[in-house]
C-alpha positions as CSV (number, residue, x, y, z in Angstrom):
1,M,0.0,0.0,0.0
2,R,2.9,2.4,0.7
3,F,4.3,1.7,-2.7
4,L,1.0,2.8,-4.3
5,G,0.9,6.0,-2.3
6,G,4.5,6.8,-3.2
7,G,3.8,6.0,-6.8
8,A,0.8,8.3,-6.8
9,V,2.9,11.2,-5.4
10,L,5.6,10.6,-8.0
11,L,2.9,10.5,-10.8
12,L,1.5,13.8,-9.5
13,L,4.9,15.5,-9.5
14,L,5.6,14.2,-13.1
15,S,2.2,15.3,-14.3
16,S,2.6,18.9,-13.1
17,G,5.7,19.1,-15.3
18,A,3.7,17.7,-18.2
19,L,0.9,20.2,-17.6
20,E,3.5,23.1,-17.6
21,A,5.0,21.7,-20.9
22,Q,1.5,21.5,-22.4
23,M,0.7,25.0,-21.4
24,A,4.1,26.3,-22.7
25,E,3.4,24.6,-26.0
26,R,0.0,26.1,-26.5
27,L,0.3,29.4,-24.6
28,E,3.3,31.2,-25.8
29,P,3.7,34.8,-24.5
30,G,1.9,37.1,-26.8
31,A,-0.9,34.7,-27.7
32,R,-4.4,36.0,-27.5
33,V,-6.7,33.9,-25.3
34,R,-10.2,33.7,-23.9
35,V,-10.2,32.0,-20.4
36,T,-13.4,30.8,-18.6
37,Y,-12.8,30.0,-15.0
38,F,-14.5,29.8,-11.6
39,C,-13.9,33.1,-9.8
40,G,-15.7,32.4,-6.5
41,D,-19.2,31.9,-5.2
42,E,-19.7,29.2,-7.9
43,R,-19.6,31.9,-10.6
44,E,-17.8,31.6,-13.9
45,C,-15.9,34.6,-15.2
46,R,-14.6,35.1,-18.7
47,E,-11.5,37.1,-19.5
48,K,-9.8,37.9,-22.8
49,G,-6.3,39.0,-23.0
50,T,-2.7,38.5,-24.1
51,V,-0.6,35.8,-22.4
52,M,2.3,37.3,-20.4
53,T,3.6,34.2,-18.6
54,T,2.4,30.7,-17.7
55,T,3.5,28.5,-14.9
56,A,2.3,25.1,-13.6
57,D,-0.3,26.8,-11.4
58,S,-1.2,30.2,-13.1
59,I,-1.7,32.1,-16.3
60,E,-1.0,35.8,-16.4
61,L,-3.0,37.9,-18.9
62,L,-2.4,41.4,-20.0
63,Q,-5.7,43.2,-20.5
64,G,-5.0,46.8,-21.6
65,R,-2.6,48.0,-18.8
66,L,-3.9,45.5,-16.2
67,I,-2.2,42.1,-15.6
68,T,-4.5,39.4,-14.3
69,G,-3.4,36.2,-12.7
70,I,-5.7,33.2,-13.2
71,P,-5.1,29.9,-11.3
72,V,-4.9,26.9,-13.6
73,R,-7.1,24.8,-11.2
74,A,-10.0,27.2,-11.7
75,V,-9.8,27.2,-15.5
76,T,-12.9,25.5,-17.1
77,R,-12.3,26.5,-20.7
78,L,-9.3,27.9,-22.6
79,E,-9.4,29.2,-26.2
80,V,-6.5,30.5,-28.3
81,R,-7.0,33.0,-31.1
82,T,-6.0,31.5,-34.5
83,G,-6.5,34.6,-36.6
84,R,-9.3,36.6,-38.3
85,R,-11.4,35.5,-41.2
86,V,-14.6,36.3,-43.0
87,S,-17.4,33.8,-42.6
88,A,-18.9,32.7,-45.9
89,G,-22.3,32.4,-44.3
90,R,-22.2,36.0,-43.0
91,A,-20.8,37.3,-46.3
92,V,-23.8,35.8,-48.2
93,G,-26.5,35.9,-45.6
94,F,-26.2,39.5,-44.5
95,P,-26.6,41.0,-47.9
96,V,-29.6,38.7,-48.7
97,L,-31.3,39.7,-45.5
98,G,-30.5,43.3,-46.0
99,F,-31.9,43.2,-49.6
100,A,-35.2,41.5,-48.4
101,G,-35.6,43.7,-45.3
102,G,-34.7,46.9,-47.1
103,G,-37.0,46.1,-50.0
104,L,-39.9,45.4,-47.6
105,V,-39.3,48.6,-45.6
106,G,-38.7,50.7,-48.6
107,G,-41.9,49.4,-50.3
108,V,-44.0,50.2,-47.2
109,I,-42.5,53.7,-46.9
110,G,-43.1,54.3,-50.7
111,Y,-46.7,53.2,-50.3
112,G,-47.2,55.4,-47.2
113,S,-45.6,58.4,-48.8
114,C,-48.2,58.4,-51.6
115,A,-51.5,58.2,-49.7
116,P,-53.6,60.6,-51.8
117,C,-52.0,59.5,-55.2
118,D,-53.8,57.8,-58.1
119,Y,-53.3,54.1,-58.7
120,E,-50.5,54.3,-61.3
121,L,-48.4,56.8,-59.2
122,E,-49.0,54.7,-56.1
123,G,-47.5,51.6,-57.7
124,L,-44.6,53.5,-59.0
125,A,-43.9,54.9,-55.5
126,V,-44.0,51.4,-54.0
127,V,-41.6,50.0,-56.7
128,F,-39.2,52.9,-56.3
129,G,-39.2,52.7,-52.5
130,A,-38.7,49.0,-52.6
131,A,-35.8,49.2,-55.1
132,L,-34.1,52.0,-53.1
133,G,-34.6,50.2,-49.8
134,A,-33.3,46.9,-51.2
135,G,-30.2,48.6,-52.6
136,I,-29.4,50.3,-49.3
137,G,-30.1,47.1,-47.4
138,F,-27.9,45.0,-49.7
139,A,-25.0,47.5,-49.4
140,T,-25.3,47.6,-45.6
141,G,-25.5,43.8,-45.3
142,L,-22.5,43.4,-47.6
143,V,-20.4,45.8,-45.5
144,A,-21.5,44.1,-42.3
145,G,-20.9,40.6,-43.7
146,L,-17.4,41.2,-44.9
147,V,-16.0,42.4,-41.6
148,P,-13.5,39.8,-40.4
149,R,-14.0,38.2,-37.1
150,D,-11.6,36.4,-34.6
151,T,-11.5,32.6,-34.8
152,W,-10.8,30.6,-31.7
153,E,-9.5,27.1,-31.1
154,D,-10.2,25.1,-28.0
155,A,-7.0,24.5,-26.0
156,S,-8.4,23.1,-22.8
157,L,-6.0,21.9,-20.2
158,D,-8.4,19.3,-18.8
159,R,-7.6,16.4,-21.1
160,F,-5.5,14.7,-18.5
161,R,-5.8,15.6,-14.8
162,I,-4.4,13.8,-11.8
163,G,-5.3,14.5,-8.2
164,V,-4.1,13.3,-4.8
165,A,-6.0,14.3,-1.6
166,P,-6.1,13.1,2.0
167,G,-8.9,10.6,2.5
168,H,-10.8,8.9,5.3
169,E,-8.9,7.5,8.2
170,G,-5.5,9.0,7.1
171,R,-5.6,7.2,3.7
172,L,-4.5,8.8,0.5
173,Q,-7.1,9.3,-2.3
174,F,-5.9,9.2,-5.9
175,G,-7.9,10.2,-9.0
176,V,-7.2,10.3,-12.7
177,S,-9.4,12.0,-15.3
178,L,-8.9,11.6,-19.0
179,S,-11.1,13.2,-21.6
180,F,-10.9,13.2,-25.4
């Protein structure tokens, strides 16, 4: 039994070095990250910043002029920024929605602006308003859809976790968690 307890302590010490190596591999200084962690009272907080340093037990983020230290044990999710890109769905969808919405709104405004008009002039006002609204909506949607957004990759540190804690009647409790 003593051999098992000593082995567990040895495994814990080796795994802390592996965790630090894993963090150093993924979290180089200067990397942009989003960190979700427990910040007390069973609340989760989310921080976004630039990695300053990482150790086996903490991550230091630069947020503007403020440096925030986050304990690794409290981290529930970690994402690393992989760059900026334009989403094809947004680049196509926003202009289509802008065209349809602008055309509908423009047609209603055109119809309302020509209340005492005759039948031919009223139809022309609706068509003109719809065409103008659709053009403005399409252009607005195109500009909004072509704005590049940050892309993030999950870099959670929870894939392999080892824990040792004092147990009942002076025994040592040992736990291993592996997720994939």
